[in-house]
Phi, psi and omega in degrees: 000122180288162180298320181296316180294319179299318180295324180293316178299316179300317181294324180294329180276349187278138353268141180250005178204172181302147181246147179247133171248123179275130172250114186276027179223171181294154178300142178094349179281181184302309182298321180296314181296315180296315180301312183294320181298316184281315186286337175299318178292317181297320179299321178296316181294323182276336184074023177226142177295145171241113185269126177271120181242114181274131177226074184284163173129149175056044178055040177083000183292330180294312179293321180295321178295322178299320178294315181302331182263001181282158176295133182278062185241005178087356183266001172221125172222179191225145164247117180240179185244182174306324179294315181301313191262334190234340184255314184306319181301327178272340187273323184256131177289327176237126181222134185276010174213159179235112183301337181272323185266333189262343188242146167252118185281133184261315181186140165282121187278298184218163171219160183208130180286160171264159176232134177278115181247156179230153177296150183306324183264004179291134188296335182277132177246355179220166177298318179300318179291324178295315179299315180297317180296316182294325179286328179282333182232075184303142176056028181248336182284125181264132181247115174286132180225165177272013180113165183303125177088357177289160181302319181290326177294313181290332173297318178294318178300313180297318180299313180294325177294317182291329187255357180066033180246173179234167179187177181241123178277132178241104185283142176234161180277348180194164182295325183297317180295319178295317180298320178299319181285332173293311180296330180270008178062027178274340179220152189281304187219168177193148170268113182242153176300129186307314183296332184276345183237000185301319180291326178292326177290315181297329181275357177084011182278347171207160183256138176260127181262320180189160177246155185269020181271169177286333178218167182298154181268141176295336179287327182226069187295341181271353182268124183287159169283166178294327177299317178294330181274003175096011179233080188291343182275014187253040173273111183222132175234138164278145182210157177237143181217153177261142177214156177234167176302143188304321187276007178300134181304145184303320181297321179286320177302318179295318179297319178296309185294317180292325177295316179295316179299318179298317180297319181291330181274352175301133186304314182296315180295314181299316180296323179294315180293317179295327177294337177269003176097008180269150169260118182283125182262308178049051184282167171283164177301322180295317178294322180296315180297315180299318180295315181299317181295319179294318180293318180298318179295318181298310185284331176298319179294317180294318179297318181292316181299326183258007175053049181266132178205151175249358180274000000 
């Protein structure tokens, strides 16, 4: 039996036992919710359980390292974020996995824009007013972030770089804590995930200045994009993607990727994800790799230009 034939037979039998998807963040977070929503459908289609295993820590590096060291047999794959695949390589001087060498990308699952929000009593009501205020009061505007290298932190860095302004980053352990302090006027502004704050904005508990999307959001149709607000370089999306160990046989990778794409395109799954504020991408592996490489290059340059490091 040739190796190629053996791999084909193996792929035809796959999956013949439960499959594990690693979530490199705490249970209940964005990646966990997205993983469960998609893999529940896939498990039904395959007739095999898909077990969600959370391995949080080190800005997702612990879970990503676990995938890199997993057997390349298709029975372990990962859902990671922009941090896992595109930010960590530039942020950490030492990393126990390489997103380019260790992973085979299966699909970009979803993406979600960030929205720049301000505390109710903060004097700026528009991006233009925020820029003017920040220039008049250097190093005084406080930005709530999810910590060094998080998507919201780098969005703030990029914004200040694009506008020639300064500010003070205030790290939080999670989005909920940052949101509470924004609503309580303890911190001035923050880049928050659109889906997590849209209801808080609609209720008037925080102000939305602009979104980092290419076009306005149906959830917040009155909020301008940054391009409309005069800062065209601020298109930023948080995103989640599926990957498997690099050496996984091609036949199994194809079965995984096509299965995931099919589950994401299912009407019920798609409507559920869109209802949570996500844009379903469901890309091919080739599209996923091209997207990951572009994102990694972009954020590596921003991290280097601003001398950001956690080591």
